FIKOLZA-1660 file (N, C-alpha, C; in steps of 0.1 Angstrom, whole numbers, plus 5000, padded with zeros to 4 digits):
% residues 127
   i   px   py   pz ch aa at
   1 6630 1190 4718  A  M  N
   1 6631 1181 4731  A  M CA
   1 6618 1178 4738  A  M  C
   2 6615 1167 4741  A  S  N
   2 6604 1165 4750  A  S CA
   2 6604 1170 4761  A  S  C
   3 6593 1170 4769  A  S  N
   3 6593 1175 4783  A  S CA
   3 6600 1165 4794  A  S  C
   4 6599 1152 4790  A  Q  N
   4 6609 1143 4799  A  Q CA
   4 6621 1142 4797  A  Q  C
   5 6629 1150 4785  A  T  N
   5 6642 1150 4786  A  T CA
   5 6649 1159 4793  A  T  C
   6 6661 1154 4802  A  K  N
   6 6666 1163 4810  A  K CA
   6 6677 1168 4800  A  K  C
   7 6680 1182 4805  A  K  N
   7 6693 1187 4799  A  K CA
   7 6706 1180 4807  A  K  C
   8 6716 1181 4801  A  R  N
   8 6727 1176 4805  A  R CA
   8 6739 1183 4808  A  R  C
   9 6745 1180 4821  A  V  N
   9 6756 1189 4828  A  V CA
   9 6769 1181 4829  A  V  C
  10 6779 1188 4826  A  L  N
  10 6794 1181 4826  A  L CA
  10 6801 1191 4831  A  L  C
  11 6806 1186 4844  A  S  N
  11 6818 1195 4851  A  S CA
  11 6828 1185 4858  A  S  C
  12 6838 1194 4860  A  G  N
  12 6847 1185 4868  A  G CA
  12 6855 1193 4876  A  G  C
  13 6866 1185 4887  A  M  N
  13 6873 1190 4894  A  M CA
  13 6886 1185 4894  A  M  C
  14 6899 1193 4895  A  R  N
  14 6913 1189 4894  A  R CA
  14 6914 1179 4909  A  R  C
  15 6921 1170 4905  A  S  N
  15 6924 1161 4918  A  S CA
  15 6939 1166 4924  A  S  C
  16 6941 1177 4929  A  T  N
  16 6952 1184 4934  A  T CA
  16 6955 1182 4950  A  T  C
  17 6948 1177 4955  A  G  N
  17 6949 1173 4971  A  G CA
  17 6934 1175 4977  A  G  C
  18 6935 1175 4988  A  K  N
  18 6920 1179 4995  A  K CA
  18 6912 1188 4993  A  K  C
  19 6900 1185 4992  A  L  N
  19 6892 1196 4990  A  L CA
  19 6887 1207 4997  A  L  C
  20 6885 1219 4997  A  H  N
  20 6884 1228 5004  A  H CA
  20 6870 1235 5005  A  H  C
  21 6868 1245 5014  A  L  N
  21 6855 1251 5015  A  L CA
  21 6848 1255 5000  A  L  C
  22 6860 1264 4994  A  G  N
  22 6856 1268 4979  A  G CA
  22 6852 1259 4972  A  G  C
  23 6855 1244 4972  A  N  N
  23 6849 1235 4965  A  N CA
  23 6837 1230 4968  A  N  C
  24 6834 1231 4981  A  F  N
  24 6822 1228 4985  A  F CA
  24 6811 1239 4982  A  F  C
  25 6814 1250 4985  A  V  N
  25 6805 1261 4982  A  V CA
  25 6805 1264 4969  A  V  C
  26 6816 1263 4962  A  G  N
  26 6815 1269 4948  A  G CA
  26 6809 1259 4939  A  G  C
  27 6813 1247 4939  A  A  N
  27 6807 1235 4931  A  A CA
  27 6799 1225 4937  A  A  C
  28 6804 1217 4948  A  L  N
  28 6798 1205 4952  A  L CA
  28 6783 1208 4956  A  L  C
  29 6782 1218 4964  A  D  N
  29 6767 1223 4967  A  D CA
  29 6757 1223 4957  A  D  C
  30 6760 1230 4946  A  N  N
  30 6755 1231 4931  A  N CA
  30 6753 1216 4926  A  N  C
  31 6761 1210 4927  A  W  N
  31 6761 1197 4917  A  W CA
  31 6753 1185 4927  A  W  C
  32 6752 1183 4939  A  V  N
  32 6741 1180 4945  A  V CA
  32 6727 1184 4944  A  V  C
  33 6726 1194 4944  A  R  N
  33 6712 1200 4937  A  R CA
  33 6708 1196 4924  A  R  C
  34 6720 1197 4915  A  M  N
  34 6716 1193 4901  A  M CA
  34 6713 1179 4896  A  M  C
  35 6716 1172 4908  A  Q  N
  35 6715 1157 4904  A  Q CA
  35 6701 1153 4900  A  Q  C
  36 6692 1159 4905  A  D  N
  36 6677 1154 4901  A  D CA
  36 6670 1162 4891  A  D  C
  37 6677 1175 4886  A  Q  N
  37 6673 1184 4878  A  Q CA
  37 6679 1181 4862  A  Q  C
  38 6690 1175 4864  A  Y  N
  38 6696 1174 4849  A  Y CA
  38 6702 1161 4850  A  Y  C
  39 6706 1155 4837  A  E  N
  39 6714 1143 4837  A  E CA
  39 6730 1149 4840  A  E  C
  40 6737 1146 4851  A  C  N
  40 6749 1150 4853  A  C CA
  40 6758 1142 4851  A  C  C
  41 6771 1145 4847  A  F  N
  41 6785 1139 4848  A  F CA
  41 6795 1146 4851  A  F  C
  42 6800 1142 4861  A  F  N
  42 6810 1148 4868  A  F CA
  42 6823 1139 4868  A  F  C
  43 6832 1147 4865  A  F  N
  43 6845 1139 4865  A  F CA
  43 6858 1146 4874  A  F  C
  44 6867 1135 4878  A  I  N
  44 6877 1141 4886  A  I CA
  44 6891 1143 4873  A  I  C
  45 6896 1154 4871  A  A  N
  45 6903 1159 4862  A  A CA
  45 6915 1156 4865  A  A  C
  46 6919 1143 4867  A  D  N
  46 6934 1139 4871  A  D CA
  46 6946 1142 4862  A  D  C
  47 6941 1142 4850  A  W  N
  47 6950 1149 4836  A  W CA
  47 6952 1163 4839  A  W  C
  48 6941 1173 4844  A  H  N
  48 6943 1185 4843  A  H CA
  48 6952 1187 4855  A  H  C
  49 6951 1180 4867  A  A  N
  49 6961 1181 4878  A  A CA
  49 6975 1180 4875  A  A  C
  50 6977 1175 4863  A  L  N
  50 6991 1174 4859  A  L CA
  50 6998 1189 4855  A  L  C
  51 6989 1198 4854  A  T  N
  51 6992 1209 4848  A  T CA
  51 7001 1217 4860  A  T  C
  52 6997 1213 4872  A  T  N
  52 7004 1218 4886  A  T CA
  52 7013 1209 4890  A  T  C
  53 7009 1194 4889  A  D  N
  53 7017 1184 4898  A  D CA
  53 7026 1176 4888  A  D  C
  54 7031 1181 4879  A  Y  N
  54 7037 1172 4868  A  Y CA
  54 7052 1170 4873  A  Y  C
  55 7057 1176 4882  A  A  N
  55 7069 1173 4887  A  A CA
  55 7071 1161 4896  A  A  C
  56 7058 1157 4905  A  D  N
  56 7058 1147 4912  A  D CA
  56 7042 1143 4914  A  D  C
  57 7040 1131 4902  A  T  N
  57 7026 1127 4902  A  T CA
  57 7024 1117 4910  A  T  C
  58 7034 1113 4922  A  S  N
  58 7029 1102 4927  A  S CA
  58 7016 1101 4938  A  S  C
  59 7010 1115 4939  A  Q  N
  59 6996 1116 4947  A  Q CA
  59 6984 1119 4939  A  Q  C
  60 6988 1117 4924  A  V  N
  60 6975 1121 4916  A  V CA
  60 6966 1109 4919  A  V  C
  61 6969 1097 4918  A  K  N
  61 6957 1085 4922  A  K CA
  61 6954 1086 4936  A  K  C
  62 6960 1087 4945  A  Q  N
  62 6954 1090 4961  A  Q CA
  62 6946 1099 4960  A  Q  C
  63 6950 1113 4954  A  N  N
  63 6942 1125 4952  A  N CA
  63 6927 1123 4948  A  N  C
  64 6928 1113 4936  A  S  N
  64 6917 1112 4929  A  S CA
  64 6905 1105 4940  A  S  C
  65 6914 1093 4945  A  I  N
  65 6903 1087 4954  A  I CA
  65 6897 1095 4967  A  I  C
  66 6907 1104 4974  A  E  N
  66 6901 1113 4981  A  E CA
  66 6889 1122 4977  A  E  C
  67 6892 1127 4965  A  V  N
  67 6881 1137 4959  A  V CA
  67 6868 1130 4955  A  V  C
  68 6870 1116 4951  A  L  N
  68 6855 1107 4949  A  L CA
  68 6851 1106 4963  A  L  C
  69 6858 1103 4974  A  L  N
  69 6850 1102 4988  A  L CA
  69 6846 1114 4993  A  L  C
  70 6852 1126 4988  A  D  N
  70 6847 1140 4993  A  D CA
  70 6831 1139 4987  A  D  C
  71 6835 1137 4973  A  W  N
  71 6822 1140 4968  A  W CA
  71 6810 1129 4971  A  W  C
  72 6813 1117 4973  A  L  N
  72 6803 1108 4980  A  L CA
  72 6797 1113 4995  A  L  C
  73 6807 1118 5003  A  A  N
  73 6803 1126 5016  A  A CA
  73 6794 1139 5017  A  A  C
  74 6796 1142 5004  A  A  N
  74 6789 1158 5001  A  A CA
  74 6774 1154 4997  A  A  C
  75 6773 1142 4992  A  G  N
  75 6759 1140 4988  A  G CA
  75 6758 1137 4974  A  G  C
  76 6769 1136 4965  A  L  N
  76 6766 1131 4951  A  L CA
  76 6763 1114 4951  A  L  C
  77 6754 1112 4945  A  D  N
  77 6749 1097 4946  A  D CA
  77 6751 1088 4931  A  D  C
  78 6759 1080 4930  A  P  N
  78 6759 1075 4919  A  P CA
  78 6749 1067 4912  A  P  C
  79 6737 1069 4919  A  E  N
  79 6723 1064 4914  A  E CA
  79 6718 1075 4904  A  E  C
  80 6720 1086 4908  A  R  N
  80 6717 1097 4903  A  R CA
  80 6724 1108 4894  A  R  C
  81 6737 1103 4895  A  C  N
  81 6748 1111 4883  A  C CA
  81 6757 1100 4882  A  C  C
  82 6766 1104 4872  A  T  N
  82 6779 1096 4867  A  T CA
  82 6789 1103 4872  A  T  C
  83 6799 1096 4877  A  M  N
  83 6813 1101 4880  A  M CA
  83 6821 1093 4876  A  M  C
  84 6832 1100 4870  A  F  N
  84 6842 1093 4864  A  F CA
  84 6856 1099 4865  A  F  C
  85 6866 1091 4862  A  I  N
  85 6881 1097 4861  A  I CA
  85 6886 1098 4849  A  I  C
  86 6888 1112 4846  A  Q  N
  86 6893 1118 4833  A  Q CA
  86 6904 1107 4825  A  Q  C
  87 6912 1103 4830  A  S  N
  87 6923 1095 4825  A  S CA
  87 6916 1080 4820  A  S  C
  88 6905 1076 4829  A  H  N
  88 6899 1065 4824  A  H CA
  88 6891 1063 4812  A  H  C
  89 6890 1075 4806  A  V  N
  89 6882 1076 4793  A  V CA
  89 6890 1082 4783  A  V  C
  90 6895 1073 4775  A  P  N
  90 6906 1075 4764  A  P CA
  90 6902 1086 4753  A  P  C
  91 6891 1088 4753  A  Q  N
  91 6881 1095 4743  A  Q CA
  91 6886 1111 4746  A  Q  C
  92 6890 1113 4758  A  H  N
  92 6894 1125 4764  A  H CA
  92 6908 1130 4757  A  H  C
  93 6915 1122 4755  A  A  N
  93 6927 1127 4748  A  A CA
  93 6927 1128 4731  A  A  C
  94 6916 1120 4728  A  E  N
  94 6915 1121 4715  A  E CA
  94 6906 1132 4711  A  E  C
  95 6897 1136 4718  A  L  N
  95 6890 1147 4715  A  L CA
  95 6900 1160 4718  A  L  C
  96 6908 1159 4725  A  H  N
  96 6919 1171 4730  A  H CA
  96 6927 1171 4717  A  H  C
  97 6932 1160 4709  A  L  N
  97 6938 1161 4699  A  L CA
  97 6930 1167 4687  A  L  C
  98 6921 1166 4685  A  L  N
  98 6910 1170 4675  A  L CA
  98 6908 1183 4677  A  L  C
  99 6905 1188 4690  A  F  N
  99 6902 1203 4693  A  F CA
  99 6915 1210 4690  A  F  C
 100 6926 1207 4694  A  S  N
 100 6937 1212 4694  A  S CA
 100 6942 1216 4678  A  S  C
 101 6941 1209 4670  A  I  N
 101 6942 1209 4655  A  I CA
 101 6933 1216 4649  A  I  C
 102 6921 1217 4655  A  R  N
 102 6911 1226 4650  A  R CA
 102 6913 1241 4654  A  R  C
 103 6916 1241 4666  A  A  N
 103 6917 1257 4672  A  A CA
 103 6930 1263 4664  A  A  C
 104 6936 1253 4662  A  W  N
 104 6952 1259 4656  A  W CA
 104 6950 1264 4642  A  W  C
 105 6940 1253 4636  A  W  N
 105 6937 1258 4622  A  W CA
 105 6928 1271 4621  A  W  C
 106 6920 1271 4630  A  T  N
 106 6912 1284 4629  A  T CA
 106 6922 1296 4631  A  T  C
 107 6930 1295 4637  A  F  N
 107 6941 1307 4642  A  F CA
 107 6948 1307 4630  A  F  C
 108 6955 1299 4625  A  D  N
 108 6963 1296 4613  A  D CA
 108 6959 1302 4602  A  D  C
 109 6946 1298 4599  A  I  N
 109 6941 1304 4585  A  I CA
 109 6938 1320 4585  A  I  C
 110 6938 1326 4597  A  R  N
 110 6937 1339 4596  A  R CA
 110 6949 1347 4594  A  R  C
 111 6960 1340 4595  A  Q  N
 111 6973 1345 4595  A  Q CA
 111 6977 1351 4578  A  Q  C
 112 6981 1363 4579  A  P  N
 112 6983 1368 4566  A  P CA
 112 6992 1360 4558  A  P  C
 113 7004 1354 4564  A  A  N
 113 7015 1349 4557  A  A CA
 113 7006 1334 4550  A  A  C
 114 6999 1328 4558  A  R  N
 114 6991 1316 4552  A  R CA
 114 6984 1319 4541  A  R  C
 115 6976 1331 4541  A  E  N
 115 6967 1335 4531  A  E CA
 115 6976 1336 4519  A  E  C
 116 6987 1343 4521  A  F  N
 116 6994 1347 4511  A  F CA
 116 7001 1333 4504  A  F  C
 117 7006 1324 4510  A  R  N
 117 7008 1309 4507  A  R CA
 117 6999 1304 4498  A  R  C
 118 6986 1304 4502  A  C  N
 118 6975 1299 4497  A  C CA
 118 6970 1305 4483  A  C  C
 119 6971 1319 4484  A  R  N
 119 6969 1323 4472  A  R CA
 119 6980 1321 4460  A  R  C
 120 6991 1320 4465  A  A  N
 120 7001 1320 4456  A  A CA
 120 7000 1303 4450  A  A  C
 121 6994 1293 4457  A  R  N
 121 6994 1280 4453  A  R CA
 121 6979 1278 4453  A  R  C
 122 6973 1278 4443  A  P  N
 122 6956 1276 4442  A  P CA
 122 6953 1264 4446  A  P  C
 123 6962 1253 4446  A  R  N
 123 6957 1239 4448  A  R CA
 123 6961 1239 4465  A  R  C
 124 6962 1247 4475  A  C  N
 124 6964 1248 4486  A  C CA
 124 6952 1243 4496  A  C  C
 125 6955 1231 4502  A  I  N
 125 6943 1226 4510  A  I CA
 125 6944 1231 4523  A  I  C
 126 6933 1237 4527  A  P  N
 126 6935 1242 4544  A  P CA
 126 6939 1229 4551  A  P  C
 127 6943 1232 4564  A  L  N
 127 6944 1221 4572  A  L CA
 127 6929 1216 4574  A  L  C
% end
């Protein structure tokens, strides 16, 4: 890595409502400082917000806008970092699918029943 190459940071925040002091002290304050030291990518995790707001999704879009406005007010600068909304990047869903398959496969291959089935059938191909 050359001395001119910045390390990358990826972090996100769920859009479940108005940000609170913990968001500012715990994350945003650090993000603002990191903008010049790292190549930063910050995302609004609107899909992650559905883990708690699944019954009523009507506010997710508005909450995402509010989060973005709070980020700008806190000092995140679109000229110095990349900000995006999770659901606007379809590769997030694709990666989730691929990682889910891989995670299950690594769990599954350690299972005695699967090992037994594969030993019984020499042509058994792991997932």
